[in-house]
C-alpha positions as CSV (number, residue, x, y, z in Angstrom):
1,M,200.5,117.6,8.5
2,R,202.7,114.2,9.4
3,K,203.3,112.3,7.3
4,T,202.5,108.8,8.7
5,A,198.9,108.9,9.9
6,K,198.1,108.0,13.6
7,R,195.7,105.3,14.1
8,I,192.8,106.2,16.7
9,G,191.3,103.9,19.5
10,L,188.4,106.2,20.0
11,A,186.6,106.4,23.7
12,I,183.1,107.8,23.7
13,V,181.8,109.1,27.0
14,G,178.3,109.7,26.8
15,A,175.9,107.7,24.4
16,G,173.1,110.4,23.7
17,R,171.6,111.4,20.6
18,V,175.6,113.7,20.1
19,G,177.8,110.7,21.4
20,L,175.1,108.1,18.6
21,F,176.3,110.5,15.8
22,R,179.8,111.1,16.2
23,G,180.7,107.4,17.0
24,E,178.9,106.4,13.4
25,V,181.0,109.0,12.0
26,A,183.7,107.4,13.6
27,A,183.1,104.2,13.0
28,R,183.5,105.1,8.9
29,H,186.5,106.9,9.3
30,P,189.6,104.6,8.2
31,M,192.1,105.0,10.5
32,V,189.7,104.5,14.3
33,D,191.2,100.7,15.1
34,F,188.8,100.9,18.3
35,I,185.4,102.4,19.4
36,G,184.6,102.2,23.0
37,I,181.6,103.9,24.9
38,A,180.5,104.6,28.2
39,D,177.0,105.8,29.9
40,L,175.1,105.4,32.6
41,K,171.8,104.0,31.1
42,E,172.7,100.5,29.9
43,D,169.4,100.4,27.4
44,R,170.8,103.5,25.9
45,L,174.5,101.8,25.9
46,E,173.2,98.4,24.1
47,L,171.9,100.6,21.4
48,V,174.7,103.2,20.5
49,Q,176.9,100.0,20.7
50,K,175.1,98.1,18.1
51,K,174.5,100.9,16.0
52,T,178.5,102.2,15.9
53,Q,179.8,98.4,16.1
54,A,181.5,99.3,19.2
55,D,184.1,96.7,20.6
56,F,183.5,97.9,24.2
57,A,181.2,99.3,26.2
58,T,180.5,99.8,30.0
59,T,178.5,102.3,32.5
60,D,181.8,103.3,34.1
61,F,183.3,106.0,32.2
62,R,186.6,105.4,34.0
63,E,187.0,101.7,33.0
64,L,186.5,102.9,29.6
65,L,189.4,106.0,29.7
66,K,192.1,103.0,31.3
67,R,191.8,101.0,28.4
68,P,195.3,100.4,26.6
69,E,193.4,101.0,23.0
70,V,192.0,104.1,23.7
71,T,194.2,107.0,22.3
72,A,191.6,109.7,22.2
73,A,188.1,110.4,23.8
74,I,185.3,112.5,23.1
75,I,182.7,114.0,26.1
76,S,179.4,114.4,25.3
77,T,177.4,113.5,28.4
78,D,175.1,116.0,29.8
79,E,176.4,119.5,30.2
80,H,176.6,119.1,33.9
81,L,178.7,116.2,33.7
82,H,181.4,116.8,31.5
83,V,184.5,117.8,34.6
84,E,185.6,114.4,36.1
85,P,185.3,113.0,32.4
86,I,187.5,115.5,31.3
87,L,189.9,115.7,34.2
88,A,190.0,111.6,33.8
89,A,190.8,111.8,30.0
90,C,193.8,114.7,30.7
91,E,195.6,112.3,32.8
92,R,196.2,109.8,30.1
93,G,197.4,112.8,28.1
94,L,194.3,112.1,25.3
95,P,193.6,114.4,23.0
96,L,189.9,115.3,23.4
97,L,186.6,116.8,21.9
98,I,184.7,117.9,24.2
99,E,180.8,119.1,23.4
100,K,179.8,122.8,25.1
101,P,180.7,124.1,27.3
102,L,183.6,123.1,29.3
103,A,181.4,122.9,32.5
104,T,177.9,124.6,33.7
105,E,179.5,126.9,36.5
106,L,182.6,129.2,35.8
107,A,184.7,127.9,38.7
108,D,184.6,124.2,37.3
109,S,185.0,125.9,33.6
110,Q,188.3,127.4,34.7
111,K,189.4,124.4,36.8
112,V,189.0,122.0,33.6
113,L,190.7,124.7,31.9
114,D,193.5,125.1,34.0
115,F,194.2,121.2,34.2
116,I,193.8,121.5,30.3
117,T,196.4,123.7,30.0
118,K,199.1,122.5,32.5
119,K,198.7,118.9,30.9
120,K,199.4,120.3,27.5
121,I,196.2,118.7,26.0
122,D,195.3,119.2,22.2
123,A,191.7,119.8,23.9
124,V,188.9,121.1,21.3
125,V,185.1,122.2,22.2
126,G,181.9,121.8,19.7
127,Y,180.8,124.8,18.6
128,T,179.4,122.8,15.3
129,Q,178.7,126.2,13.6
130,R,181.9,126.9,12.7
131,F,181.3,124.0,10.4
132,R,178.9,125.1,8.1
133,R,180.1,126.7,5.0
134,R,178.0,129.9,4.9
135,W,179.6,131.0,8.7
136,L,183.2,130.0,7.0
137,A,182.0,132.1,4.1
138,A,181.2,135.2,6.0
139,K,184.1,134.6,8.5
140,E,186.9,134.6,5.3
141,K,185.4,137.9,4.1
142,V,185.6,139.5,7.8
143,R,189.1,138.0,8.2
144,T,190.5,139.6,4.8
145,G,189.2,142.8,5.5
146,S,186.0,143.2,3.0
147,L,184.3,144.9,5.6
148,G,187.2,146.9,7.1
149,D,187.1,147.4,10.9
150,V,184.0,146.0,12.2
151,T,182.0,148.0,14.1
152,L,178.4,146.6,15.3
153,V,177.1,142.7,15.0
154,S,173.8,141.9,15.6
155,S,172.4,138.4,16.1
156,R,169.0,137.4,16.5
157,A,168.2,133.5,17.6
158,F,164.3,131.9,17.6
159,M,164.1,128.4,18.8
160,N,161.2,126.2,19.3
161,R,160.4,125.9,23.4
162,L,160.8,121.7,22.9
163,V,164.5,122.2,23.4
164,A,164.0,124.4,26.3
165,L,161.4,122.1,28.1
166,D,163.8,118.9,27.5
167,N,166.7,121.0,29.0
168,Y,164.5,122.0,32.1
169,K,163.2,119.0,32.4
170,R,166.6,117.1,32.9
171,T,167.8,119.7,35.6
172,S,167.0,119.6,39.3
173,D,167.5,123.3,39.6
174,A,166.6,125.5,36.8
175,S,168.7,128.6,38.0
176,K,171.8,126.6,36.8
177,I,170.3,126.8,33.3
178,S,169.4,129.6,30.8
179,P,168.8,129.9,27.2
180,M,172.3,131.9,26.7
181,V,174.2,129.8,28.7
182,I,172.6,126.8,26.7
183,S,171.8,128.0,23.1
184,G,172.5,131.4,23.0
185,T,176.4,130.6,23.4
186,H,176.4,129.4,19.4
187,A,175.7,132.5,18.5
188,L,177.6,134.2,20.8
189,D,180.9,131.7,19.3
190,I,179.7,132.8,16.0
191,V,180.0,136.8,16.6
192,M,183.3,136.4,18.9
193,W,185.0,134.3,15.9
194,M,184.0,136.9,13.6
195,M,185.1,139.8,16.0
196,E,188.6,137.6,16.6
197,A,190.9,140.0,18.6
198,K,187.9,142.5,19.8
199,K,188.1,142.2,23.5
200,P,184.8,143.0,25.2
201,V,184.9,144.8,28.5
202,E,181.3,145.9,29.4
203,L,177.9,143.9,28.8
204,Y,174.2,144.9,29.4
205,A,171.3,142.8,29.6
206,R,167.7,141.8,30.3
207,S,165.3,138.8,30.5
208,V,161.6,137.7,30.4
209,D,160.4,134.7,32.0
210,K,156.2,135.0,31.2
211,A,156.2,131.4,28.7
212,L,158.4,129.1,30.5
213,G,158.3,130.9,34.2
214,P,154.8,129.4,35.0
215,L,155.8,126.1,33.0
216,C,159.1,125.1,34.8
217,K,161.1,128.0,36.1
218,G,162.4,129.0,33.0
219,I,163.7,132.1,31.2
220,D,162.0,132.6,27.9
221,A,164.6,135.0,26.0
222,T,167.7,137.6,27.0
223,A,168.7,140.5,24.7
224,G,171.8,142.1,25.2
225,T,174.1,144.8,24.4
226,M,178.1,144.3,24.6
227,V,180.3,146.8,24.7
228,F,184.1,146.0,22.8
229,E,187.2,148.2,24.3
230,D,187.5,149.9,20.9
231,G,184.2,150.9,20.9
232,S,182.5,148.4,18.8
233,L,178.9,147.0,19.4
234,Y,177.2,142.8,19.6
235,H,173.3,143.5,20.2
236,A,172.2,139.9,21.1
237,C,168.7,138.1,21.4
238,I,167.7,134.9,21.7
239,S,164.5,133.4,22.7
240,W,164.2,129.5,23.1
241,A,160.2,129.7,24.4
242,L,158.6,130.0,20.6
243,P,155.7,127.3,20.1
244,I,155.7,123.8,19.9
245,V,154.0,124.5,16.3
246,W,157.1,127.0,15.2
247,P,158.4,125.3,12.3
248,G,161.4,125.7,13.1
249,A,162.3,122.2,14.8
250,V,165.4,124.1,16.7
251,Y,167.7,126.7,15.5
252,S,166.9,130.1,13.8
253,L,169.6,132.3,13.3
254,E,169.9,136.1,11.3
255,V,173.4,137.9,11.6
256,G,174.2,141.2,10.5
257,I,177.9,142.5,10.2
258,T,178.5,146.4,9.7
259,G,182.0,147.7,9.0
260,T,183.7,150.8,8.4
261,E,183.6,149.4,4.5
262,G,180.5,147.2,3.9
263,V,177.6,145.4,5.4
264,L,177.0,141.6,5.2
265,T,173.8,140.2,6.6
266,I,173.6,136.0,7.5
267,D,169.9,134.9,7.0
268,D,170.1,131.1,8.9
269,T,166.6,130.8,9.4
270,H,166.2,127.5,7.0
271,R,163.0,129.2,5.7
272,D,164.0,128.1,2.2
273,I,162.9,124.7,2.3
274,V,159.3,124.2,4.0
275,L,157.7,121.3,4.8
276,A,154.0,120.6,5.5
277,T,152.4,117.5,6.1
278,T,149.3,115.7,7.8
279,R,151.8,113.6,9.5
280,S,153.8,114.4,12.5
281,Q,157.4,115.4,12.4
282,R,160.5,114.1,14.3
283,E,163.3,116.6,13.4
284,G,164.7,117.9,16.6
285,Y,166.2,117.2,20.2
286,S,162.7,116.4,21.5
287,P,160.1,115.7,18.6
288,D,156.6,116.3,19.0
289,E,153.5,114.7,16.9
290,N,151.8,118.5,17.2
291,R,154.8,119.3,14.7
292,R,153.1,119.4,10.6
293,V,155.2,121.7,9.4
294,D,158.9,122.1,9.6
295,F,162.0,124.2,8.6
296,L,164.5,121.9,6.9
297,G,167.9,121.9,7.9
298,S,166.8,123.8,11.5
299,Y,168.7,120.7,13.3
300,P,171.7,121.9,14.0
301,P,174.2,118.7,13.8
302,G,172.6,118.2,10.3
303,D,170.3,116.0,8.7
304,M,169.6,112.3,8.1
305,A,170.2,111.0,4.4
306,L,170.2,107.6,3.1
307,G,171.4,106.2,6.5
308,E,174.1,108.7,7.8
309,L,173.9,112.1,9.4
310,R,175.1,114.9,6.4
311,G,176.0,118.0,7.5
312,P,178.4,120.3,9.9
313,M,178.8,117.6,13.1
314,R,180.2,115.1,10.8
315,E,182.3,117.4,9.2
316,E,183.5,118.2,12.8
317,T,184.3,115.1,13.8
318,D,185.6,114.4,10.7
319,Q,188.2,117.1,10.6
320,W,188.8,116.3,14.3
321,L,189.7,112.8,13.7
322,N,191.8,113.8,10.7
323,R,193.5,116.6,13.5
324,V,194.1,113.2,15.7
325,S,195.5,111.4,13.1
326,L,197.2,113.6,10.8
327,G,198.0,116.6,13.1
328,L,195.9,118.8,10.6
329,T,195.1,122.5,11.6
330,T,191.4,122.7,12.0
331,Q,188.6,126.0,13.0
332,H,187.6,124.1,16.3
333,A,187.2,126.4,19.3
334,T,189.5,126.1,21.8
335,A,189.0,124.9,25.6
336,A,190.1,128.6,26.0
337,E,187.4,130.1,23.9
338,A,184.7,127.6,24.8
339,H,186.0,129.1,28.7
340,N,185.7,133.1,27.6
341,R,182.1,131.7,25.4
342,L,180.7,130.7,29.2
343,M,181.9,133.3,30.6
344,L,180.2,135.8,28.4
345,T,176.9,133.6,28.7
346,K,177.1,134.1,32.1
347,A,177.6,137.7,32.1
348,F,174.7,138.3,30.1
349,D,172.7,136.2,33.2
350,L,174.5,138.3,35.7
351,S,173.2,141.9,34.2
352,A,170.1,140.6,33.5
353,R,169.7,139.6,37.2
354,R,171.3,142.7,38.5
355,K,168.9,144.9,35.9
356,K,172.5,147.1,35.6
357,P,175.8,146.6,33.7
358,V,178.7,144.6,34.4
359,Q,181.9,144.6,33.5
360,L,184.1,142.2,31.8
361,P,185.2,139.7,32.5
362,I,183.4,138.6,35.3
363,T,184.5,135.3,38.2
364,E,183.1,132.8,39.4
365,D,182.1,134.9,42.7
366,S,180.5,137.5,40.3
């Protein structure tokens, strides 16, 4: 840790939900002296500038990143628009917090990773689940050997289809996104974080599209098994086609980790706090007035309470700002880990399309 903290001039490229959340957290951080925001939508830009009391706003991210006040950047645009602002920020040598993924295509992701490595950028990626206490507690038990050698992991992620419909609505090519690439990656990262040094070598998966296929040419669900070099197994399934009235606003996850000396199960379905009301609920990425029952806490960034975001995204943002200012070590995902997660989610989709196993790692030409 540095003995003298560095002041921070923060650029936020992308003023959507996440850009607003992180901007409001940054506005309360004692080491942030300057906040600048870039977004193509002027109405959104105006709103976020007002809420964060930003010092500068522009529709041109390059103009923002060139400003001398800027010493660090958050990249929070739509997933398919990450590459150019990341490369521009790397040219200036800025520390980066990037929303996952680095890119939506493997070739672009590899290009970004190579440039980050070449420029020796301190770049981390927003896998926010790593900042929730239950996953940190589980990680510690696995890391310190309480389970012995991990031999089998299973994960089941259920998601309200509002997330899927919102994602498919924002893309012109439905084949470019999938439940694994957009959302399954969070469960995958948690599991791979637990497995640490284990190397995956083969994967077999299948997908189904009976609900979202007719609606938006989308995929409902994907399930598959990953085999590691030492024979360990990971079975994963994700469905983001649950009905709109499903109480989970976004994410419900169950994970089981079995080792030679023990077992650990984590219920992250949020069924411990249930709200039922005659009024429509506004939680989630794309709220719907038909939702009258809610599993509170299923919105991954956290919860708004007393006018502030509380929960993992606040913790993640604060820790990153401390990392930039004080040089602290944090549990953020690295750019290399983020590229690996994209590769593995793409492998799930590739195996499902081919209906046969694929060898890992896959390349951008697969």
